[in-house]
C-alpha positions as CSV (number, residue, x, y, z in Angstrom):
1,A,-62.3,26.4,-17.9
2,E,-62.9,23.5,-15.5
3,R,-61.2,21.1,-17.9
4,K,-58.2,23.4,-18.3
5,K,-58.0,23.6,-14.5
6,E,-58.0,19.8,-14.2
7,E,-55.3,19.5,-16.9
8,E,-53.2,22.0,-15.1
9,I,-53.7,20.1,-11.8
10,N,-52.8,16.9,-13.6
11,L,-49.7,18.5,-15.0
12,L,-48.8,19.9,-11.6
13,N,-49.3,16.4,-10.0
14,E,-47.2,14.8,-12.8
15,A,-44.5,17.4,-12.2
16,K,-44.5,16.7,-8.5
17,R,-44.2,12.9,-9.2
18,R,-41.3,13.6,-11.6
19,L,-39.7,15.9,-8.9
20,V,-40.0,13.1,-6.3
21,V,-38.5,10.6,-8.7
22,L,-35.7,13.0,-9.7
23,E,-35.0,13.8,-6.1
24,G,-34.7,10.0,-5.4
25,D,-32.4,9.6,-8.4
26,L,-30.3,12.6,-7.2
27,K,-30.0,11.1,-3.7
28,T,-29.0,7.7,-5.2
29,A,-26.5,9.4,-7.5
30,Q,-25.1,11.4,-4.5
31,N,-24.7,8.2,-2.5
32,R,-23.0,6.4,-5.3
33,A,-20.7,9.4,-5.8
34,E,-19.8,9.4,-2.1
35,D,-19.2,5.6,-2.2
36,G,-17.1,6.1,-5.3
37,E,-15.1,8.8,-3.6
38,E,-14.5,6.6,-0.6
39,K,-13.3,3.8,-2.9
40,V,-11.0,6.2,-4.8
41,A,-9.5,7.3,-1.5
42,K,-9.0,3.7,-0.4
43,L,-7.5,2.8,-3.8
44,K,-5.2,5.8,-3.6
45,E,-4.1,4.7,-0.2
46,R,-3.6,1.2,-1.4
47,L,-1.6,2.4,-4.4
48,E,0.6,4.5,-2.2
49,T,1.3,1.5,0.0
50,L,2.0,-0.6,-3.0
51,N,4.4,2.0,-4.4
52,E,6.2,2.2,-1.1
53,K,6.5,-1.6,-1.1
54,T,7.7,-1.6,-4.7
55,V,10.5,0.9,-3.8
56,E,11.4,-1.3,-0.8
57,L,11.6,-4.4,-3.0
58,E,13.6,-2.5,-5.6
59,D,16.1,-1.4,-2.9
60,A,16.2,-5.0,-1.6
61,D,16.8,-6.3,-5.1
62,D,19.6,-3.8,-5.6
63,C,21.2,-4.9,-2.4
64,A,20.7,-8.6,-3.4
65,S,22.3,-7.9,-6.7
66,E,25.3,-6.2,-5.0
67,R,25.7,-9.1,-2.6
68,E,25.4,-11.5,-5.6
69,K,28.1,-9.6,-7.4
70,E,30.4,-9.6,-4.3
71,T,29.8,-13.3,-3.8
72,E,30.7,-14.0,-7.4
73,E,33.9,-12.0,-7.1
74,K,34.8,-13.8,-3.9
75,M,34.2,-17.2,-5.5
76,K,36.4,-16.2,-8.5
77,F,39.1,-15.0,-6.1
78,L,38.9,-18.3,-4.1
79,E,38.9,-20.4,-7.2
80,E,42.1,-18.6,-8.3
81,Q,43.6,-19.2,-4.9
82,I,42.7,-22.9,-5.2
83,K,44.4,-23.1,-8.6
84,E,47.5,-21.4,-7.2
85,L,47.6,-23.7,-4.2
86,E,47.1,-26.8,-6.4
87,K,49.9,-25.7,-8.6
88,K,52.1,-25.1,-5.5
89,A,51.2,-28.5,-4.2
90,E,52.1,-30.2,-7.6
91,D,55.4,-28.3,-7.6
92,E,56.2,-29.4,-4.1
93,E,55.3,-33.0,-4.9
94,R,57.7,-32.9,-7.8
95,Q,60.4,-31.4,-5.5
96,I,59.7,-34.1,-2.9
97,G,60.0,-36.7,-5.7
98,T,63.3,-35.2,-6.8
99,L,64.6,-35.0,-3.2
100,K,63.7,-38.7,-2.7
101,R,65.5,-39.7,-5.8
102,T,68.5,-37.6,-4.8
103,R,68.5,-39.2,-1.4
104,E,68.2,-42.7,-2.9
105,I,71.1,-41.9,-5.2
106,I,73.2,-40.6,-2.2
107,E,72.3,-43.7,-0.1
108,T,73.1,-46.1,-2.9
109,E,76.5,-44.4,-3.4
110,K,77.5,-44.9,0.2
């Protein structure tokens, strides 16, 4: 009976030690869970910020693409105008040459 009582006391003491260890493990796990939740919240906030910045950058890219397209159209228009003006200049130079020759002919006939 005495031996059985000692075994039961030993089992009880062992159970108490296990309980203390498990309570410590539980506290550690709870702390880790809280830390994890805080990290998740921070990461969600960071992700939201990054998503907003991504949207802003996409909008800026769209605007830049539109400006680039407009600039290309303006350049094409200006290049066409330059070609037209160069052609006009060549035509006028030919007319000047013709007028000079005509003047020379008229002056030599006098």
